[in-house]
N, C-alpha and C positions, 0 to 999 in steps of 0.2 A: 319582643313588637322591633326591641334593636334590629334583629334580618330584615324584617318587612319595613324598616323604616331605611336600612338600607339598600338595600332591591329600588323602593323607592327612587334616595338618591339618584340612583345611576338608567333615571327610564324617561323615554319624553312621554310627553302629558298624553297620548292614545295607548300608550302601550299603562302606561296610570291605571286607561282606566278599563283595559283587555285583564290585568293584573288581579284588580280589585275584586273585579266580577267574576274570575275564577276563584279569588281566594274562596267569597264567598261562599260559591257551586259546593266546594273542596272541607268550607264547614259545612257545610247543610250535609252530602253526603258518607262522613267521616261522623253525623252525630246518629245521622242512618246506620249505619257500618258498627257504630261501636270501636272504632278504630282511626285512631291518628293519621293512615296511610295516606288518605288521600289530603291532606292539607302537607303534610312534607312533601309527600312526591310534586304536589303543585311550589310551595317553596323553593325546593333543589333545583325545579326545573325557571321557572323565574329568576333565582340564583344564577345561574347559570349565565343566563341573559344580561344579567345587571351586570357582573362579571367582566364579559366582554365588553358593555359598553364604558366601563371604566378606565379601560386600557385604552390611548388616541388613537385614532385611521385602524385599530385592530378588527374592530366590524367590516369595514370597509375592505383591509385588506383580508379576511376571512371570505366575504363574500366576494372578493376576484378570485381568490383561485375554484372558491367552490362552482364558479361560472367558467372558470379554464378549463378543471378539471370535466364541464357537462358537456361545454362544444366539443370534447375531443371525445365524447363517449361511455367516460369513465364513470360517472354518474347519472342512474336513468330517473327521474324523478317525473 
C-alpha cells in the first residue's frame, strides 16, 4: 500500500482518477489471469510518472526536449 500512496502523492487530481481506474482494471485482469503481472505493470508505469512529477520542473523539461526532437523530425508520434 505504501507504493500506491507514494504514487498518489505526486499525481495531479485528474491523474489520480486515471491511476485508480487503471489499477482497478488491472486488479480485475489479474484475478482473471491468476497473475499479479497486470497490477505490477500498472504500478510500474504510474510510479515512473509520479517519480518524474516529484522532481520540480522535470516534467516540463522532459516535454520541452521531446517537443524539440519532434519538431526536427527525430520523433514521429
